[in-house]
N, C-alpha and C positions, 0 to 999 in steps of 0.2 A: 260322516260324523257330523253329530247336531252340536248344540249349544244352547244351554238352559243357564240364564244368570238369576239368581235370587237377590237381591238387595231389600236387606230391611233395614229401617231406620229406626236411629238412637236404642241399636241393642250393644249391649254392653258383653263383652267375651267371660268377663268373669262369673255371668251367669250362666255359662254353657258347662256342662258336665267335660267336655273335650277339653277344655279350658280349666280344667280342676275345680268345680264347682260339684258339692257332694249336696247342697241342700235341694236344688230345685231337679225335676225332672225332665229332660231336653233328648227323648233317646233318640229319637231322629236324625237331630243335628249331630248327636254322636255317635251313629250309625255312620252318617255320611262320611265323618271324619275318622271313624276306624277304617275305611274302606277307602280314603284319601289321604291327602297332604294338607296339613295345617300350618298355617303361619301365625307366628306368635308375637311379632313385634311389627304390627300396622299402622303405621303413626298417619293421619290426615293431614295434608299439606292445609285445610282451609277448617275453618270450623261455620262454613256456610254451606249449605246443602247444593246450591248450583252449579258455586265454584269447585266442590267436590265432584260433582259431575262431568264438570268441562274437564277435569283431569282424569278421571275414568275413561272418558271418550276418545279425548287426543292424544293423551301422554305428553303432556305441558304442565309444570309446576304452576301451582296456583301464584306463587309470589313472583314468576317471571312473568305473567298477565299482571300484577299491580306495580313491578318495575319499567316494565315497557310499554303500558298502556296497550299491547297488543290484543286482539278479539278471536281468540283462539274458537270462537264458534261458528267462524267460518271458514273452517279448514279441511279441503278438501278431503283429506284420509280419517276422517273420523272412525271410529270402530263400525257402529252399524252400516256406515256408508259403503266402507273394506269390505262386509260380510255381503252385502246386495252384490257389490261389484265383481265377487267373488262365487257367486250363482247361488248364496243361500236366501232362504225365503225367512224374513224377518219380521217381526212385530214386537210391539212393547204394550205392556199391561201394567198399569198404575193407578194409584188412587191418592196420588200427590201431584197438585195441579202446578207446581213449580218442577216437577221433572216432565210429566207430560207436555208442559208447553214449554221446556228448554228449547232452545234453537237446534241444537243439536238432534230432538229427537225427531224433527221433520226427516231424518235420513231412515227411518225406520218406514217400511212399505205399509206395516198395519198398525193400528191405532188404536187401543180400547182403556177407555176411560171409567173407573169405577169411582159413583162420587161418595165421599167422603159422608159415614155417618155423623149423625146428629144427636144422639141416644144423651139422655139425662141420667141412665140409672144402667147397670151392666146387664146384659141381656141374659134374657131366659134361659137360651141353648146355645151351644157354640156352633152352630148353622146359622145362627141370626147374627154374627159380629160382621163386624169392620172387614176382617181379615177373611171370614168364612166368603164373603161377595171376592176381597181381591184373591184368593188362590182358584176359587171357582172358576172366576171370569180367566186365570190363566191355566187349568186346566181343560178348559173347554177349547181355548186358542191351542193349546198344544193338538186337542183331540183333530182340529180342524188344519193343521199345517202339515204338507208335506215333507219328506226331507229332501235336502238337509235344510234345518229349519236353526235359527236363532232368537229365540224367545227372551226378551228380558220382564221380569217383572218384579217391579217395585213396591213395596209393603210401608204406609206410614208407619207402621210397628208402633213403638211404643211414644210417636210424634204424633198421632192419632188418638181415637177415643180408647180408653181402657177397659173395653167393653167385655171383657171375660166375663162368663156365668160368677156368680160371687162365688159360688164353689170352689173355683178354682182358686181366690185366694185364702179361702178356710182353710184349705189341704196344706198349708204353709205356717198356719197356726199353730202352737203349742196347745195345752190345755189351761196353763194358766195364762196365756198370753191377751190381753184386749182382743175384741171384737173389732177384725181387720174393718177398715173403712167401705165407704161404698162409692166413692168418688168415680165419674167418668171422665172427666177433663185431666188430662194431666198436668201433674201439678208445677208450678213454678213460683218459687220461693226463696227469698234470700232470709239472713236472720243475723244479727249484731252479735250473738251470740250461739252457742251448740243448741240443735234442735232437742226437745224432747225426745228421749229413746222411743220413748210409747208410739210417739207420732211416727218419727221415722223409720220404725219397725214395720207400722202398720203402708208405708209406702214402699217400703221393698216388698211386702208382701203381694202387694197389688201388682206391682211390676212383673213380679215371679211368676204371679196367675198368667199375665198378660204372656210371656215369655211362653210356658207352655202350652197356651193356646195356640199360638204359632208354629211350635213345634210339630203339635200335632195335624196341623194344616197342612203344613209342610211337608211330613208323614204322608201323607194323602194324596199330594201332589206327584211324589214319589213312584206310591206304587202305581198309581194310574200311568206314570209312566213305564211302570214296569208291564203292568195288563197288557200294553199296547206292543209288548216286545222291543221298544225302543231305548230301553235304560242303557242296558251297554254298547250303543250306540250314540250315547248322548254323554259330551262333558259339560258336568253339574257343576258349578261355583255358588258359594254362599259367602254373600259380605256383610257387616255393616257401613251406614253408610254416615254413623255419625253416633258416638255414645251417649249416656245420660249422667247428670251427678246425680247421686243418691247422697248427698249432705257430708261428704269430707269436708269441703272448704266452705261450709255453713251456705252451700247451696242446694237448692232440691229444682232438679227440672230444667228447660231451658227460655231463656227471655226473647223468645221470634215473636217479630209482628202476628203471626199466629196462632201463638201458643195460648190455653186459657188458662187465666190468672184469678179464678176463684181461689180466696183464703182459707185451704184446708184446716190450717191452722193459724188464726190469726194473731195468737201471742206470739207464735215463732217468727212470722213474715211479717213484722212491723215497717220495714221498708223493701215495699214492691219495687221489681226492677223497671228502669224505665227504657230507653230506646236498647237493642240487640247489641249487647255486649260480653256474650257468652265468653268466657278466660278459657284460653284454649288448655286448660288441665288436662292431662289423660284420661282423666273420667268423662271426657266429651271427644277427645279427638286418637283415645284406643280402641279398633274396632277388630272384630273376627275375620276371617277369612281361610275360606278352604277352598280345594277342587277336589272331586270325585271324578279320576280318570275309568272312563269305561273300557273293560276287558276288551272289548273288538278293536279297540285303538292300536293293538298292538303293541303299546307301552309295557315293559315288562311290572306284573303287580309287585314285585319283592322291592321297587327301588319306591314306591309310592305308599302303599296300605301303611296306613298308621305312624306314616314318618311326618316329621315337623321340623320348622327349622328358627332358629332364634336370629335369621337375618332381618334387618331393618328392611322394610317394604314401605311403600308412599301408593297413592292414588295412579300416580303416573306409570307406573309399570303395568297397570291392568292393560291399557290398551296395546301395547307390543306383544305383552302375553299372548292375549286373547287372539290378536291378528296373528301372529305367530301360527296359532293351533290351525287359525279358519286356511293358511298359506299350505300349510304340513298335510292337513287332509285333503285340501283339493289337488296336491303335489300326488299324493298318494294316490288320489282317486285315480289321477290319470294315470301314474306310473304304479299299479299294485306292489310290482316287486321292490320297492324302494323301503327301506325299513324307518317307521315314521320318528324313531328316536333320532338317528341321524338329520333326519329333516327339521326336527323340531330345535337341534343343537346348528343345525347350520344357518337357520334363519336367524337364532338368537348371535349368533356370532357375525352373522352380516350388518345386524343393525345394533351391536354394540359398539355403536361410535361415544366417544367421550365427551358425552352432553350431561352434564351434572342437572341440570334443569329441565331434561327430560324422561321420561321413563325407560325403563331397561327389562326386558323380559325376564320372569321368573323361571324359565325352563331350567336352565344350569343350577340355579338350588332344588328344582323338583328331582332332576335327573341323577345328582348326587356328583354334577362336572364343577362345581364350587360351591364356594361357604358363604360368601357372603357377594353382594351385589357394589354397597354405598358405604361409606364410614360414620355416614350422619344424615339426617334427617330433618327436615326443616316444616314445621305449622306458623301460618301467618294468618293474624286475625285481627279484628278492631281492637280487640282488646289487649293485644302483645304479640311477639315474635318466641318461636320455643327453636331450640336447636336441641337434638338428642342424637346421641352416639350409644354405645355399649356401654361405657360407660357412667355417662352422664348426662345430665339434663338443665337445660340453662333457658331461664324465661325472666325477657326484655319486659319490662311494661312500660305504654306509651307514655312522652313525656307529657305532664300535668300543663305547661307552657313551653314556646318556643324558646328554643335555646337563647342565653345573654348575649346580647349586640347582634343577633341574627348570625350567631357563629354556624359555617357547615362544615362538614365531614371531608376529611381530605380527597381532593377532587381525581389525585390519581388513583383512589380506590373506588370511588363514588360519583358519577356525574348524574346529577340531578337533570333530568329533562321532562318528567313526568311528573301531575299530583300525588299518583303514587309515590314515585322514586322518591318526591321529598319528603314524605310523610316516613317512610322506611328509614332516609337518612338521618331524618329529626330522631327516631328512636336510635339506631344504632351510636348516634354522638349524643344524645342526652336522654335516656333511659329515666323514668320516672323512679324506675327499681329493677335490680338484680336481684335473680332467686337461681339457688344450683343446690339441685337434689343428686343423689349416688342412685345409681341404676346397675340392677334390676331390683337391688334391696328396698329404696324407695319407692317403689311404684308408686304408691297413691301421690307420690310429691307433696309430704308434707313436712318433711324436715332439711328445712333450707341450713348449706354449710357455708353460705357466703362468705364470714367470716373469716372461716380458718383455711379457705381453699380460694385466695386472691391471685394465685398463679394459675389457677385452672380457669379463673373467671376471664381474666386476659387472651387466654390460648382460646377458649370455647368464642369470645366476642368476635377476636380474630377471624376463626372458622366462617362464624355467621357472614362477618364482612364478603371475604371470600365467595361464600355460597352466593349472596346478593347480586355479587361481581360478576360471577359466572351465568346467572339469572340475566344479566341488565345485556351481557355480548351475544347470549343465543346459543348458537354453535359456535362454543369456545372450547381452548385447549382444558385438558383436566384439569380437576381441582388438585392441585397440592394434597399430599395425603397429609391426614392428620397425624399430629404429633402424638407420640405412645402416651404422655400424661394424660389431653382429655379423651383421646380413643378408649382407657382403658380404665377403670375404676380404680379408688385407693386399695 
């Protein structure tokens, strides 16, 4: 069995048909979803790309690294290293220097770097775009790799040039709409007031055109895999590595150090972003994830085709999930009579230790053995901490100044030993702002109910402290279960 992971940066789930969008054409991704398993509630543990990748490849939560000062980039059992150890041919194709240059990327046997485009206008044809170059390199790598292979392809996606031919934007413009903009640099804007509706419409049209282009190239890659006869021997994983703000919180785009900051609408973006301080709103941290399981794997199709889950998932779950697939596939290869479902469940049960700061295999969800894995998901960012449950979302903004008198949190709960730990301790002890939103009704996180839900705030904050304490302890006893109130909405 082979493994193909397609990671697309700045891909929003709500712009995909399989996540409910009826405005944008994404037939290739939708077909993968119809044949596979969809995760609806994937929450990143960090808004920073290198941190997301460390979690994906090691199975460790970003907050754990911040609190303990641990360097998970030297962990010996990262995902690509594990694949090589088990006998898979491994390759990384990327057009993002921060991915190809990640310390753990060296565990891949083969590296193919695709130079980012510097075009200033939309491309004249789809095959002259940045995503075309990336997917062509991935197709070439697939063609040359012998089985079993593990290929990871990372596309800058909407973090890179928005260079889809102009007609891709025009298809989403109604007759009465203004002409779509023709910019190529990803927009990065904040505003003290709501954005002009026409300006926001143009940005969304450009984003939609770019998503459609990516969908076409992804479809071509899947068809190339089918043409070689290896599609039904290959597990395909599609994931977004970060979302993209599109105006909900008076912000468009992400203020990264490598993001273009040309003012597409000077009137709407009087205050340009400074240092990278992207708030961990759902627009940035809610991402798509789907798996297409090959027919020849032996997994019953009735369990996975068109199935989906609302269970909370985080990037750290990725490593144990795919490592379990690799180990089960190796065991089945060595003993063909063994059932792969039993192997996947056995690996998951064997690894499901009570480590709340680590990832857990998703196979019990996929194979309908369990309905949920965790009762909370945490996101850490320089701009705040977020705790999400099935019913609530709590956001803590960092303190504007040190706590009065140098006050520290309860030492029994938190023991600051690293600069990262001291930062988190200060946030938990003295946040500058607390915001609470009802999930899943307020999925855009715009209606703060802090003033009418004080008891929930206290319970959620305590749950966040417990998670931080568990991260600090590493291989710790399991977290105490959430009380009913913070676990379920009103």
